[in-house]
N, C-alpha and C positions, 0 to 999 in steps of 0.2 A: 770501529768497524773491523770485521774480520777480513783478512786477505784471502787469496785463493789457496785452496789446498793443492800443494805442488808435490810431485814425486821427486824426492831427493836422491834416492838410490833405487834402481830397478833390480833389487837384490834377488828376487824370486826365492826368498826364504821359505822354507817349509813351514816353520812355526816361529816367526819373529815375535819377540817378547821382551819384557824387562828393561825398557829404556831408563837410563840413569844419567843425568847431566853432571859432569865434573866441572865445577865453576873455576877451579884453579887452572886446569889444563884447557878449558874451553873445548871439550870434546864430549861426544855422546857414546856411552857404552850401551850396547843392546845385544841380545842373544838370538840365535836360531836354535831352539831347543832340539828339534829332530835332526837338524843339520850338524849338531854337536860342535858349535862354534860360537866364540865371542867376537863381536864386531866393535871396533873403535872408529867412529866417524868424526873427522875433523872438518867442520864447516869452512874454515879458512882456506883449506886446500881442495875441498870437495872429495877427499880421498877416504875410502873406507878400508880399514885394515882388518883382515880376518885372522883369528887365532883359533886353530883347531884344538879341540879337547877330546879326551878319550871316553866321554860318556855324555848323555843328555845333560844340558845345563839349563836350569830353570831361571836363574837370576844371578847377576854379578854386580857387586858394588865395589867402588875403589876404596882402598885402605888409606888412612890419613898419613901414613909414612911410606907409602909406595906399595905397588902390587895391588891385589884385589882379593876379595873373599867371594866364593861361589857356592850357591846351593845347587847340588847336582843330583843325579840318580841315587847315589849312595851316601848322601849326607853333605855336610859342610866341608869345604876345602879352601886352602890358600891357593892362589893362582899367580904365577909369575907372568907378568905381561910381556916380557921379552921372549921367554922361551916357550910359554904355554904349559910349563910343568905345573901339575897339581899335587898337593900334599893333603892327606886327610886330616881334618880336625876332630870331628865327631859325627857319628851317624845315629841320630835319635830313633831311627826305625830299623836298626839292624835286625835282619831276619824277616822283615816284611818285604818280600821280593816283588810283590805286585804293585808297589807304590813307587813314585818318584817325586822329587821336589818340583814345584812349579814357581809361581811368581814370588817376589820378595823385595824388600827394601829396608833401609835403615831408618830408625826413629831419630828425633833431634839430638839424642844423647849418644848416637853412634852404635846402638845395638842393632843387630841384623835380624829382622823378622822374615820368615819364609815358611811356606806351608806345602803340604803334600796332597797328592791325589792318586787314585788308582789308575793303572794303565787301561783297565777293562771297564771302567765306569762303575765299580762297586760303590754303592752309596755309603756315605759317612765312614769311609775307610781311612781317610786322611786326618790331618791335624795342622794347626798353626803353631810354629815354634819360634822361640827367640834365642838367638846366640848372643850372650852378653860379652862385654869387653874383656872378660877374663877367660873367654872361650868355653864357658859353661852354657848348657842349653836347657831350656825349660819349655814344656808344653803349655801353651796359653789357651788354645781352643781345641776341643775334641770333637769327634763325630762330624768332620768336615768332608764334603764330597769332592769339590774342586777348589782348593785354596787359591784365591786370586787377589784382586786389587786391595791395596793398603794406602792409607793417607792419614796424616795428622793435622788437626786444626791449627790455624796460625797462632793461636794462643797456647797450643800444646795441651789443652784440657781434654781433648777427645782423640780417639783413634777410630778410623773407619775401616771396615773389612767386608769383602765380598766373597761369599761361597756361591759360585756361579749358578748351579742348578736352582737355588732358592729364588733367583732373580731379585734379590734384595741387597741393600747396603745396610749393615748394622753398625751403629755407633756405640762405642764403649767409653766410659769415663776412664781417663788415662792419667796415671801418676808418673810425671816425667822423671822424678828422682829414682823411683824403684822399678818402673816399667810395668807396674801392676795395672790390669784392666778389670773393670767390673760394670755391672748394670747395663747389659746389652739392650739396645732398643732399635727397632727397625725405623729408618728415616727415609729411605727411598725404595720404591717398588717399581720395577720395569714392567710396563704393560705387555700383555701377550701380543705376539706378532711383530716384535721389534728386536728379535734376537735375545741374547743373554748377556748380562754384564760380565765383563772380563777384567782387565786392568783399569786403574784410574789414577788420577792425580788431583791436586787441589790448588786453587789460586789464593792470592793473598787476601781476598775478600771472604774466603771460607767456602767457596762454591766448588762442588765436585765435578770433575770432567771424566766421564765414564765411557770406556770403549765397549762397543756392542759386537760380540761374536755372532755372526749370522745376521747382523743388522745394518752393515755398511755405514756406520756413523759413530760419532761421538755425541753424547748428550751431556748437557750442563745442568746441574741441579743445585738449588738452595736446600741444604739438608735440614735447616731449622724449620722450614715450611713444607718440606717434601714436594717442592714445586720445581717443575722443569722450566729452565730459563731460555734454552735455545738448543737447536740440533745442528750439527755440522756433518753434512754428507761426506763420506770418504769413498773413493773409487776402488774399494776392495770389499768382498763379502764379509770376511772374517777379520774384524778390527780387534786387535788383542790388547793394546795398552797405549799409554801416552804419558809424556812428561814435558814440563817446561824447560827451556834452555835459551841459549843465546846470550849476548852481552847484557841485554836489557831484561832478560828472563821473560820475554813476551812471545817467544816462538814455541809453539806446541809441536813436538815431535811425536809421530804416530807410527806404531808398528802394526804389521798385518801378517796374515798367514795364507799359504796356498795349499796346505795339506788337506787331502780328502775331498777336494772339490770336484764336481762333475764337469765334464767337457763343456757343457753349455755355460756353466758359471765361469769357467776359465776364459771362454771367448768373451763373455760379458765384462769380466774384470781382468784384463790382460796384465795389469800391474799388481795383481795379488802377490803378497809376499814382499812388497816393496816397503821402503821407509818413506814416510810422507812428513810434510811440515806445513804449518799454517801460522801466519802472524796474527796475533790477537791484540786487542786494546787493553788487556789486563796483564798483570804480571803474575807469575806462578811462584808457588812455594818451592824452595830449593830441594834438590836431592842431597841427602846427607851421606858422608863417607862413614865407613866402619872405623871406630876409634879404639881398636884393640891391637 
């Protein structure tokens, strides 16, 4: 049985996103994209540390020998978790000033996948990129409108990807050794009237947990059958992403946003922009660190 969805931090984040669980440190990394900050939440103390950065930050992943890697407005950066100092690695969209990086995470081999989107909603102006362990970057998917959720199947045979406006989850055959993806197929379609799919994670049974922007919920799907298994209401209009964490990997952490909401919606959802958590009866796949 699911526990109750609880508000962990009433953060009032403008655009909370990108949760990533560090199993070694037992802390949760998450970002406020528009607030230009990385958060590190320690469940054992209940404290949330904010690290301001100098530009919008779409996703942050811990690095296997310390520090972190960030996908930001102007490309990939290293990030010092003590000082907040950023140093550029590479900008695969140098000269495309109307785009920024959005969601991202590492695959099981420690490569960092992250994609871009237009500030102004220009369709198909972004792409999905992969930063490998040698700090080289490769474009993996082109003509992306809003690059968002990523997940890898428990057997590492497949990668799942969300381009939000399509309202679909696409599954690619994934080569773990090379990072090659091929043969895209639509496996989930979000029905009209339920918001749009944003970030997502996967459990150890291979089911996808999808955040609904504008839909106030997480939905759980069996991608092999395209079948919805359950819906988890979340007391925020714009649910942005989720990841599993905790010592038993059975706690689902959920990020939300408050940006652009009407006064009526802010009254209805006073905890918008908060970090939420719900205990589940399943265990989640881990978040992987960057191995470069």
